[in-house]
C-alpha positions in Angstrom: 163.8 -72.2 -65.8 160.5 -73.9 -66.1 159.2 -75.0 -69.5 155.8 -75.6 -70.9 154.7 -78.8 -72.7 155.8 -77.1 -75.9 159.4 -76.4 -74.6 158.8 -72.7 -74.1 160.1 -71.0 -70.9 157.2 -70.0 -68.7 157.4 -66.6 -67.1 156.1 -65.5 -63.7 153.9 -62.7 -62.9 156.9 -60.3 -62.1 158.8 -61.3 -65.2 155.6 -60.6 -67.2 155.2 -57.2 -65.6 158.8 -56.2 -66.2 158.4 -57.2 -69.9 155.1 -55.2 -70.0 156.8 -52.2 -68.5 159.3 -52.1 -71.3 156.7 -51.6 -73.9 153.9 -49.2 -74.7 151.7 -50.7 -77.5 149.6 -53.8 -77.0 146.2 -55.4 -78.1 143.1 -55.4 -76.1 140.5 -58.3 -77.0 136.9 -57.6 -76.2 133.6 -59.2 -77.3 131.1 -57.4 -79.6 127.9 -59.2 -80.1 129.4 -62.6 -79.2 132.4 -62.0 -81.7 135.9 -61.3 -80.8 137.4 -57.9 -81.7 141.0 -56.9 -81.0 142.2 -53.2 -81.0 145.9 -52.0 -80.8 146.3 -49.4 -77.8 149.0 -47.4 -76.1 149.2 -48.5 -72.6 151.0 -48.2 -69.3 151.1 -50.0 -65.9 149.3 -48.6 -62.8 150.0 -50.6 -59.8 150.4 -53.8 -62.1 147.3 -53.2 -64.0 147.0 -52.1 -67.6 145.7 -48.6 -68.3 144.8 -47.2 -71.7 142.9 -44.2 -73.0 139.4 -44.5 -75.1 137.0 -42.3 -76.6 133.3 -43.6 -76.7 132.9 -46.7 -78.4 133.3 -50.4 -78.0 136.1 -50.4 -75.6 134.6 -47.9 -73.3 131.2 -49.8 -73.5 133.0 -52.9 -72.6 134.7 -51.3 -69.5 131.3 -49.8 -68.5 130.0 -53.3 -68.4 133.1 -54.5 -66.5 133.6 -57.1 -69.0 136.4 -59.5 -68.8 139.0 -58.8 -71.6 142.3 -60.0 -72.7 145.4 -57.9 -73.1 148.5 -59.1 -75.0 152.0 -57.8 -75.8 154.7 -59.7 -77.6 158.1 -59.1 -79.1 159.9 -61.0 -81.8 163.5 -60.6 -82.6 164.0 -62.1 -86.0 167.8 -61.9 -86.2 168.2 -63.8 -82.9 165.1 -66.0 -83.3 164.0 -65.2 -79.8 160.5 -64.2 -78.8 158.2 -63.6 -75.8 154.6 -63.0 -75.3 152.6 -61.8 -72.2 148.8 -62.3 -71.6 146.8 -60.3 -69.0 143.2 -61.2 -68.4 140.8 -59.4 -66.2 137.7 -57.1 -65.8 138.0 -53.6 -67.6 136.5 -50.7 -66.0 136.6 -47.0 -66.5 138.5 -45.0 -64.0 136.1 -42.5 -62.6 137.5 -41.5 -59.2 139.5 -38.1 -59.3 142.7 -39.2 -57.4 142.8 -42.3 -59.8 142.3 -40.1 -62.9 144.9 -37.7 -61.8 147.3 -40.7 -61.4 146.2 -42.0 -65.0 146.9 -38.5 -66.4 150.4 -38.7 -65.2 151.2 -41.8 -67.3 152.8 -41.7 -70.7 149.9 -42.5 -72.7 149.7 -40.4 -75.9 146.6 -40.9 -78.2 147.1 -42.5 -81.5 144.4 -40.6 -83.1 144.0 -36.9 -83.1 140.7 -37.0 -81.2 140.6 -36.4 -77.5 140.5 -39.8 -75.7 139.5 -38.6 -72.5 138.5 -41.8 -70.7 140.9 -43.9 -68.8 140.4 -47.7 -68.9 141.9 -50.1 -66.3 142.1 -53.8 -67.0 142.7 -55.5 -63.6 145.8 -58.0 -64.0 143.8 -60.9 -62.4 145.5 -63.7 -64.7 149.1 -63.0 -66.0 150.8 -65.4 -68.2 153.8 -65.4 -70.3 156.0 -67.4 -72.5 159.5 -66.9 -73.9 161.8 -68.7 -76.6 165.2 -68.4 -77.6 166.4 -70.5 -80.4 169.6 -68.5 -81.1 172.7 -70.6 -81.6 174.1 -68.9 -78.7 171.3 -70.3 -76.4 171.9 -73.9 -77.5 
């Protein structure tokens, strides 16, 4: 187990992807007028990349511009005092090719809001990093 300079366990890409596969809600961070904006989204993995649905708006605009975005998922277990966090950074783009749209439609991506979120956004997982800590008495 490799530790970072703060004593947190560093996770490799495969460990990070396994943790991401076990969750369905994350946060996507984009830039709007040079300011950071963070949005919760339902997501799924497709070939190791993040996919989420979007209606027209800032997330779709960022994807259309192929902006580099950050995507983060974490989990904290207060009773055991353990936690992990995974960060994915990469360019966002709208999925527009029919075979890929069909694959995205097959993912478990229910919309949060009742409006139809008919656009699929893919965040390429170019940089993937993660950290985990376990300060429970059993881990000492």
